[in-house]
Every structure is written in C-alpha cells, then in structure tokens.
Backbone atoms as SQL, in Angstrom:
CREATE TABLE atoms (id INTEGER PRIMARY KEY, chain TEXT, resi INTEGER, resn TEXT, atom TEXT, x REAL, y REAL, z REAL);
INSERT INTO atoms VALUES
  (1, 'A', 1, 'MET', 'N', 1.141, -0.938, -0.513),
  (2, 'A', 1, 'MET', 'CA', 0.203, -0.075, 0.616),
  (3, 'A', 1, 'MET', 'C', 0.520, 1.131, -0.314),
  (4, 'A', 2, 'ASN', 'N', 0.745, 2.798, -0.283),
  (5, 'A', 2, 'ASN', 'CA', 1.273, 3.704, -0.411),
  (6, 'A', 2, 'ASN', 'C', 1.343, 5.167, 0.956),
  (7, 'A', 3, 'GLY', 'N', 0.614, 4.260, 1.664),
  (8, 'A', 3, 'GLY', 'CA', 0.004, 4.700, 1.961),
  (9, 'A', 3, 'GLY', 'C', -1.717, 5.497, 2.987),
  (10, 'A', 4, 'GLY', 'N', -1.605, 5.537, 1.416),
  (11, 'A', 4, 'GLY', 'CA', -3.610, 6.662, 1.289),
  (12, 'A', 4, 'GLY', 'C', -4.819, 5.992, 1.478),
  (13, 'A', 5, 'SER', 'N', -6.012, 6.300, 1.269),
  (14, 'A', 5, 'SER', 'CA', -7.548, 5.685, 1.985),
  (15, 'A', 5, 'SER', 'C', -7.475, 4.706, 0.879),
  (16, 'A', 6, 'VAL', 'N', -7.738, 3.523, 0.912),
  (17, 'A', 6, 'VAL', 'CA', -8.974, 2.900, 0.773),
  (18, 'A', 6, 'VAL', 'C', -9.768, 2.749, 1.294),
  (19, 'A', 7, 'TRP', 'N', -11.057, 2.426, 0.447),
  (20, 'A', 7, 'TRP', 'CA', -12.447, 2.381, 0.674),
  (21, 'A', 7, 'TRP', 'C', -12.737, 0.444, 0.500),
  (22, 'A', 8, 'VAL', 'N', -13.931, 0.676, 2.174),
  (23, 'A', 8, 'VAL', 'CA', -13.857, -1.261, 1.809),
  (24, 'A', 8, 'VAL', 'C', -15.336, -0.601, 1.875),
  (25, 'A', 9, 'THR', 'N', -16.524, -1.824, 1.216),
  (26, 'A', 9, 'THR', 'CA', -17.586, -1.552, 1.076),
  (27, 'A', 9, 'THR', 'C', -17.947, -2.967, 1.881),
  (28, 'A', 10, 'ILE', 'N', -18.792, -1.917, 3.284),
  (29, 'A', 10, 'ILE', 'CA', -20.123, -2.041, 4.632),
  (30, 'A', 10, 'ILE', 'C', -21.114, -3.111, 4.774),
  (31, 'A', 11, 'GLY', 'N', -21.552, -2.258, 3.370),
  (32, 'A', 11, 'GLY', 'CA', -23.380, -3.013, 3.033),
  (33, 'A', 11, 'GLY', 'C', -23.947, -1.761, 2.150),
  (34, 'A', 12, 'TYR', 'N', -24.469, -2.315, 2.412),
  (35, 'A', 12, 'TYR', 'CA', -25.727, -1.745, 0.594),
  (36, 'A', 12, 'TYR', 'C', -26.826, -1.105, 1.705),
  (37, 'A', 13, 'ILE', 'N', -27.469, 0.189, 0.842),
  (38, 'A', 13, 'ILE', 'CA', -28.796, 0.483, 1.203),
  (39, 'A', 13, 'ILE', 'C', -29.652, 0.682, 0.196),
  (40, 'A', 14, 'GLU', 'N', -31.268, 0.034, 1.207),
  (41, 'A', 14, 'GLU', 'CA', -31.693, -0.168, 0.027),
  (42, 'A', 14, 'GLU', 'C', -32.213, 1.851, -0.908),
  (43, 'A', 15, 'HIS', 'N', -32.550, 1.630, -1.638),
  (44, 'A', 15, 'HIS', 'CA', -33.263, 2.031, -2.590),
  (45, 'A', 15, 'HIS', 'C', -34.597, 2.535, -2.787),
  (46, 'A', 16, 'VAL', 'N', -35.321, 4.025, -1.739),
  (47, 'A', 16, 'VAL', 'CA', -36.096, 3.200, -2.482),
  (48, 'A', 16, 'VAL', 'C', -37.751, 5.234, -2.952),
  (49, 'A', 17, 'PRO', 'N', -37.539, 4.436, -4.010),
  (50, 'A', 17, 'PRO', 'CA', -38.246, 5.231, -5.506),
  (51, 'A', 17, 'PRO', 'C', -39.061, 6.158, -4.505),
  (52, 'A', 18, 'LYS', 'N', -39.670, 7.189, -5.582),
  (53, 'A', 18, 'LYS', 'CA', -40.784, 9.044, -5.251),
  (54, 'A', 18, 'LYS', 'C', -41.932, 7.160, -5.391),
  (55, 'A', 19, 'ALA', 'N', -43.328, 8.464, -4.782),
  (56, 'A', 19, 'ALA', 'CA', -44.275, 7.403, -4.566),
  (57, 'A', 19, 'ALA', 'C', -45.379, 7.536, -6.167),
  (58, 'A', 20, 'GLU', 'N', -45.316, 5.862, -6.970),
  (59, 'A', 20, 'GLU', 'CA', -45.231, 5.910, -8.443),
  (60, 'A', 20, 'GLU', 'C', -47.012, 6.946, -8.561),
  (61, 'A', 21, 'GLU', 'N', -48.122, 7.109, -7.303),
  (62, 'A', 21, 'GLU', 'CA', -49.270, 7.647, -7.309),
  (63, 'A', 21, 'GLU', 'C', -48.597, 9.140, -6.387),
  (64, 'A', 22, 'ARG', 'N', -49.772, 10.362, -7.234),
  (65, 'A', 22, 'ARG', 'CA', -49.404, 11.336, -6.468),
  (66, 'A', 22, 'ARG', 'C', -50.540, 11.740, -5.181),
  (67, 'A', 23, 'SER', 'N', -51.277, 10.828, -4.622),
  (68, 'A', 23, 'SER', 'CA', -52.207, 11.719, -3.702),
  (69, 'A', 23, 'SER', 'C', -50.734, 11.631, -2.268),
  (70, 'A', 24, 'PRO', 'N', -51.492, 11.872, -1.751),
  (71, 'A', 24, 'PRO', 'CA', -50.780, 12.350, -0.156),
  (72, 'A', 24, 'PRO', 'C', -50.826, 10.980, 0.292),
  (73, 'A', 25, 'VAL', 'N', -51.469, 9.448, 0.355),
  (74, 'A', 25, 'VAL', 'CA', -51.374, 8.405, 1.255),
  (75, 'A', 25, 'VAL', 'C', -50.099, 7.576, 0.735),
  (76, 'A', 26, 'ALA', 'N', -49.776, 7.834, -0.355),
  (77, 'A', 26, 'ALA', 'CA', -49.382, 6.748, -1.091),
  (78, 'A', 26, 'ALA', 'C', -47.419, 8.438, -0.412),
  (79, 'A', 27, 'ARG', 'N', -47.337, 9.226, -0.388),
  (80, 'A', 27, 'ARG', 'CA', -46.724, 10.166, -0.711),
  (81, 'A', 27, 'ARG', 'C', -45.930, 9.698, 1.263),
  (82, 'A', 28, 'LEU', 'N', -47.144, 9.329, 1.918),
  (83, 'A', 28, 'LEU', 'CA', -46.915, 9.764, 3.163),
  (84, 'A', 28, 'LEU', 'C', -46.106, 8.157, 3.007),
  (85, 'A', 29, 'GLU', 'N', -46.207, 7.325, 2.853),
  (86, 'A', 29, 'GLU', 'CA', -45.835, 6.026, 2.688),
  (87, 'A', 29, 'GLU', 'C', -44.619, 5.450, 2.589),
  (88, 'A', 30, 'VAL', 'N', -44.130, 6.542, 1.343),
  (89, 'A', 30, 'VAL', 'CA', -42.325, 6.099, 0.733),
  (90, 'A', 30, 'VAL', 'C', -41.892, 7.085, 1.824),
  (91, 'A', 31, 'ALA', 'N', -42.466, 8.505, 2.313),
  (92, 'A', 31, 'ALA', 'CA', -41.747, 8.743, 2.874),
  (93, 'A', 31, 'ALA', 'C', -41.910, 8.188, 4.902),
  (94, 'A', 32, 'ASP', 'N', -42.359, 7.838, 5.839),
  (95, 'A', 32, 'ASP', 'CA', -42.446, 6.725, 6.591),
  (96, 'A', 32, 'ASP', 'C', -40.637, 5.704, 6.380),
  (97, 'A', 33, 'ILE', 'N', -41.332, 5.138, 5.465),
  (98, 'A', 33, 'ILE', 'CA', -40.684, 3.994, 4.654),
  (99, 'A', 33, 'ILE', 'C', -38.841, 4.649, 4.595),
  (100, 'A', 34, 'ARG', 'N', -38.423, 5.497, 3.457),
  (101, 'A', 34, 'ARG', 'CA', -37.780, 6.087, 4.352),
  (102, 'A', 34, 'ARG', 'C', -37.280, 6.792, 5.204),
  (103, 'A', 35, 'ASN', 'N', -37.772, 7.269, 5.859),
  (104, 'A', 35, 'ASN', 'CA', -37.419, 7.430, 7.657),
  (105, 'A', 35, 'ASN', 'C', -37.058, 5.935, 8.342),
  (106, 'A', 36, 'ASP', 'N', -37.437, 5.122, 8.641),
  (107, 'A', 36, 'ASP', 'CA', -37.556, 4.163, 9.178),
  (108, 'A', 36, 'ASP', 'C', -36.589, 3.398, 8.018),
  (109, 'A', 37, 'LEU', 'N', -36.067, 3.530, 7.043),
  (110, 'A', 37, 'LEU', 'CA', -34.251, 3.268, 6.662),
  (111, 'A', 37, 'LEU', 'C', -33.564, 4.117, 7.287),
  (112, 'A', 38, 'LEU', 'N', -33.946, 5.397, 7.156),
  (113, 'A', 38, 'LEU', 'CA', -32.989, 6.666, 7.822),
  (114, 'A', 38, 'LEU', 'C', -32.309, 5.685, 9.180),
  (115, 'A', 39, 'GLN', 'N', -34.086, 5.881, 10.314),
  (116, 'A', 39, 'GLN', 'CA', -33.608, 5.778, 12.022),
  (117, 'A', 39, 'GLN', 'C', -33.063, 4.343, 11.935),
  (118, 'A', 40, 'TRP', 'N', -33.037, 2.337, 10.866),
  (119, 'A', 40, 'TRP', 'CA', -32.422, 1.548, 11.246),
  (120, 'A', 40, 'TRP', 'C', -30.519, 2.000, 10.608),
  (121, 'A', 41, 'CYS', 'N', -30.303, 3.093, 9.386),
  (122, 'A', 41, 'CYS', 'CA', -29.367, 3.595, 9.096),
  (123, 'A', 41, 'CYS', 'C', -28.282, 3.954, 10.394),
  (124, 'A', 42, 'LEU', 'N', -28.836, 4.858, 10.973),
  (125, 'A', 42, 'LEU', 'CA', -28.364, 5.543, 12.361),
  (126, 'A', 42, 'LEU', 'C', -28.126, 4.730, 12.986),
  (127, 'A', 43, 'ALA', 'N', -28.868, 4.304, 13.725),
  (128, 'A', 43, 'ALA', 'CA', -29.181, 2.842, 14.683),
  (129, 'A', 43, 'ALA', 'C', -27.581, 2.137, 14.838),
  (130, 'A', 44, 'VAL', 'N', -27.455, 2.040, 13.699),
  (131, 'A', 44, 'VAL', 'CA', -26.455, 0.647, 12.850),
  (132, 'A', 44, 'VAL', 'C', -25.482, 1.993, 13.138),
  (133, 'A', 45, 'ALA', 'N', -24.740, 2.490, 12.522),
  (134, 'A', 45, 'ALA', 'CA', -23.880, 3.232, 12.145),
  (135, 'A', 45, 'ALA', 'C', -23.123, 3.557, 13.300),
  (136, 'A', 46, 'LEU', 'N', -24.642, 4.182, 14.434),
  (137, 'A', 46, 'LEU', 'CA', -23.819, 4.571, 15.896),
  (138, 'A', 46, 'LEU', 'C', -23.560, 3.456, 16.548),
  (139, 'A', 47, 'GLN', 'N', -24.254, 2.477, 16.764),
  (140, 'A', 47, 'GLN', 'CA', -24.258, 1.102, 17.239),
  (141, 'A', 47, 'GLN', 'C', -23.038, 1.239, 18.255),
  (142, 'A', 48, 'LYS', 'N', -21.398, 1.471, 18.153),
  (143, 'A', 48, 'LYS', 'CA', -20.852, 1.979, 18.244),
  (144, 'A', 48, 'LYS', 'C', -20.307, 2.809, 19.276),
  (145, 'A', 49, 'LEU', 'N', -20.838, 4.562, 18.751),
  (146, 'A', 49, 'LEU', 'CA', -20.165, 4.650, 19.681),
  (147, 'A', 49, 'LEU', 'C', -21.979, 5.179, 20.956),
  (148, 'A', 50, 'ILE', 'N', -22.837, 4.276, 20.864),
  (149, 'A', 50, 'ILE', 'CA', -23.891, 4.487, 21.596),
  (150, 'A', 50, 'ILE', 'C', -23.484, 3.831, 22.677),
  (151, 'A', 51, 'ALA', 'N', -23.020, 2.417, 22.973),
  (152, 'A', 51, 'ALA', 'CA', -22.055, 1.648, 23.560),
  (153, 'A', 51, 'ALA', 'C', -21.448, 2.739, 24.432),
  (154, 'A', 52, 'ALA', 'N', -20.467, 3.202, 23.485),
  (155, 'A', 52, 'ALA', 'CA', -19.097, 3.177, 24.225),
  (156, 'A', 52, 'ALA', 'C', -19.723, 5.443, 24.924),
  (157, 'A', 53, 'THR', 'N', -20.773, 5.640, 24.540),
  (158, 'A', 53, 'THR', 'CA', -21.142, 6.549, 25.509),
  (159, 'A', 53, 'THR', 'C', -21.437, 6.113, 27.155),
  (160, 'A', 54, 'ALA', 'N', -21.635, 4.780, 27.356),
  (161, 'A', 54, 'ALA', 'CA', -22.197, 4.062, 28.889),
  (162, 'A', 54, 'ALA', 'C', -20.812, 3.925, 29.456),
  (163, 'A', 55, 'THR', 'N', -19.978, 3.215, 28.162),
  (164, 'A', 55, 'THR', 'CA', -18.663, 2.444, 29.114),
  (165, 'A', 55, 'THR', 'C', -16.947, 2.674, 29.104),
  (166, 'A', 56, 'GLY', 'N', -17.457, 3.776, 27.755),
  (167, 'A', 56, 'GLY', 'CA', -16.181, 4.625, 27.181),
  (168, 'A', 56, 'GLY', 'C', -15.058, 3.353, 26.806),
  (169, 'A', 57, 'ILE', 'N', -14.192, 4.125, 25.579),
  (170, 'A', 57, 'ILE', 'CA', -13.213, 3.611, 24.962),
  (171, 'A', 57, 'ILE', 'C', -11.453, 4.121, 25.680),
  (172, 'A', 58, 'THR', 'N', -10.678, 3.150, 25.658),
  (173, 'A', 58, 'THR', 'CA', -9.534, 3.281, 25.092),
  (174, 'A', 58, 'THR', 'C', -9.562, 3.857, 23.994),
  (175, 'A', 59, 'GLU', 'N', -8.502, 4.189, 23.321),
  (176, 'A', 59, 'GLU', 'CA', -7.684, 4.256, 22.004),
  (177, 'A', 59, 'GLU', 'C', -6.460, 5.145, 22.007),
  (178, 'A', 60, 'GLU', 'N', -6.073, 4.797, 21.148),
  (179, 'A', 60, 'GLU', 'CA', -4.380, 5.327, 21.096),
  (180, 'A', 60, 'GLU', 'C', -4.429, 6.825, 20.736),
  (181, 'A', 61, 'CYS', 'N', -3.553, 7.412, 21.218),
  (182, 'A', 61, 'CYS', 'CA', -3.802, 8.929, 20.478),
  (183, 'A', 61, 'CYS', 'C', -2.542, 9.294, 20.276),
  (184, 'A', 62, 'ALA', 'N', -2.196, 10.092, 19.291),
  (185, 'A', 62, 'ALA', 'CA', -0.750, 9.814, 18.641),
  (186, 'A', 62, 'ALA', 'C', -0.671, 11.148, 19.123),
  (187, 'A', 63, 'GLY', 'N', 0.688, 11.346, 19.570),
  (188, 'A', 63, 'GLY', 'CA', 1.753, 12.616, 21.580),
  (189, 'A', 63, 'GLY', 'C', 1.054, 12.944, 22.329),
  (190, 'A', 64, 'HIS', 'N', 0.219, 11.542, 23.080),
  (191, 'A', 64, 'HIS', 'CA', -0.795, 11.206, 24.114),
  (192, 'A', 64, 'HIS', 'C', -0.648, 9.757, 24.926),
  (193, 'A', 65, 'GLY', 'N', -1.065, 9.250, 23.429),
  (194, 'A', 65, 'GLY', 'CA', -0.904, 7.652, 23.469),
  (195, 'A', 65, 'GLY', 'C', -1.938, 7.102, 24.623),
  (196, 'A', 66, 'PRO', 'N', -2.059, 6.015, 25.391),
  (197, 'A', 66, 'PRO', 'CA', -3.847, 5.419, 24.911),
  (198, 'A', 66, 'PRO', 'C', -4.746, 6.495, 26.109),
  (199, 'A', 67, 'VAL', 'N', -5.372, 7.022, 25.773),
  (200, 'A', 67, 'VAL', 'CA', -6.508, 7.927, 26.375),
  (201, 'A', 67, 'VAL', 'C', -8.229, 7.443, 26.687),
  (202, 'A', 68, 'ARG', 'N', -8.147, 7.515, 27.654),
  (203, 'A', 68, 'ARG', 'CA', -10.518, 7.286, 27.654),
  (204, 'A', 68, 'ARG', 'C', -11.049, 7.878, 27.197),
  (205, 'A', 69, 'PHE', 'N', -11.919, 7.577, 26.102),
  (206, 'A', 69, 'PHE', 'CA', -12.985, 8.551, 25.290),
  (207, 'A', 69, 'PHE', 'C', -14.202, 8.193, 25.808),
  (208, 'A', 70, 'VAL', 'N', -14.915, 9.032, 26.441),
  (209, 'A', 70, 'VAL', 'CA', -16.626, 8.642, 26.363),
  (210, 'A', 70, 'VAL', 'C', -16.688, 10.000, 26.237),
  (211, 'A', 71, 'PRO', 'N', -17.746, 9.767, 24.586),
  (212, 'A', 71, 'PRO', 'CA', -18.165, 9.950, 24.150),
  (213, 'A', 71, 'PRO', 'C', -19.761, 9.952, 24.586),
  (214, 'A', 72, 'ARG', 'N', -20.337, 11.577, 23.721),
  (215, 'A', 72, 'ARG', 'CA', -20.979, 11.593, 24.253),
  (216, 'A', 72, 'ARG', 'C', -22.516, 12.046, 22.760),
  (217, 'A', 73, 'ILE', 'N', -23.782, 11.785, 22.658),
  (218, 'A', 73, 'ILE', 'CA', -24.403, 12.338, 21.765),
  (219, 'A', 73, 'ILE', 'C', -25.755, 13.513, 22.036),
  (220, 'A', 74, 'VAL', 'N', -25.547, 14.131, 21.582),
  (221, 'A', 74, 'VAL', 'CA', -26.136, 15.700, 22.241),
  (222, 'A', 74, 'VAL', 'C', -27.146, 15.794, 21.400),
  (223, 'A', 75, 'GLY', 'N', -27.153, 15.790, 20.531),
  (224, 'A', 75, 'GLY', 'CA', -28.474, 16.522, 19.670),
  (225, 'A', 75, 'GLY', 'C', -28.515, 15.525, 18.170),
  (226, 'A', 76, 'LEU', 'N', -29.695, 15.402, 17.369),
  (227, 'A', 76, 'LEU', 'CA', -29.418, 14.776, 16.061),
  (228, 'A', 76, 'LEU', 'C', -30.390, 15.677, 15.760),
  (229, 'A', 77, 'THR', 'N', -30.424, 16.061, 14.243),
  (230, 'A', 77, 'THR', 'CA', -31.437, 17.291, 14.095),
  (231, 'A', 77, 'THR', 'C', -31.528, 16.511, 12.205),
  (232, 'A', 78, 'VAL', 'N', -32.626, 15.408, 12.255),
  (233, 'A', 78, 'VAL', 'CA', -32.776, 15.307, 10.374),
  (234, 'A', 78, 'VAL', 'C', -33.460, 16.690, 9.431),
  (235, 'A', 79, 'ASP', 'N', -33.071, 17.458, 8.967),
  (236, 'A', 79, 'ASP', 'CA', -34.638, 18.352, 7.596),
  (237, 'A', 79, 'ASP', 'C', -34.791, 17.723, 6.615),
  (238, 'A', 80, 'TRP', 'N', -35.796, 16.949, 6.669),
  (239, 'A', 80, 'TRP', 'CA', -36.429, 16.583, 5.077),
  (240, 'A', 80, 'TRP', 'C', -36.982, 16.949, 4.561),
  (241, 'A', 81, 'VAL', 'N', -37.364, 18.877, 4.484),
  (242, 'A', 81, 'VAL', 'CA', -38.668, 18.989, 3.579),
  (243, 'A', 81, 'VAL', 'C', -38.805, 18.714, 2.686),
  (244, 'A', 82, 'GLU', 'N', -37.987, 18.269, 1.824),
  (245, 'A', 82, 'GLU', 'CA', -38.486, 17.816, -0.009),
  (246, 'A', 82, 'GLU', 'C', -39.512, 16.400, 0.290),
  (247, 'A', 83, 'GLN', 'N', -39.154, 15.906, 1.327),
  (248, 'A', 83, 'GLN', 'CA', -40.166, 14.656, 1.271),
  (249, 'A', 83, 'GLN', 'C', -41.447, 14.798, 1.764),
  (250, 'A', 84, 'ILE', 'N', -41.250, 15.887, 2.060),
  (251, 'A', 84, 'ILE', 'CA', -43.298, 16.378, 2.591),
  (252, 'A', 84, 'ILE', 'C', -43.712, 17.080, 1.756);
C-alpha cells in the first residue's frame, strides 16, 4: 500500500423510489419507509458510539498514548423537507 486511503464496502442501503401515485397517502407511505430506513441506518452506524457513551473506550492518541474517551451524543436534527 502507498499509505493512501482505501474504500471498503460494508453494506448496501436499499433505494426507496418516489411514490408512483401522487396521492397524499402514497407519498406519506414512501416518506414513512424512508424515515424507517434512515432510523435503522443511524442505529447501525451509531451502535458502537452509543455503547461507548455508557462505558467509554480507550484508544491510542498520537503524541499522548492511550486515552480514555467517553463520547456523548448531544442531539441529532434531520431536515428532510422535500419529502413532505
């Protein structure tokens, strides 16, 4: 390796197309599916971070040696106006 970054695929996210019908019920159904998918992806992506908030993790920090980190998730805001 040349010391550069390498992309590694760890999974795929299902594509949820726009509603075929233009009715409010169909659009709401697709929006709900997309929101559920987003929440699932966040839960998977943040799983280790959430566990670390309770117990902390020890990691090597350049120039400091092993350091104990106790991350906290303060808030998460998602604005998806175009789906409404």
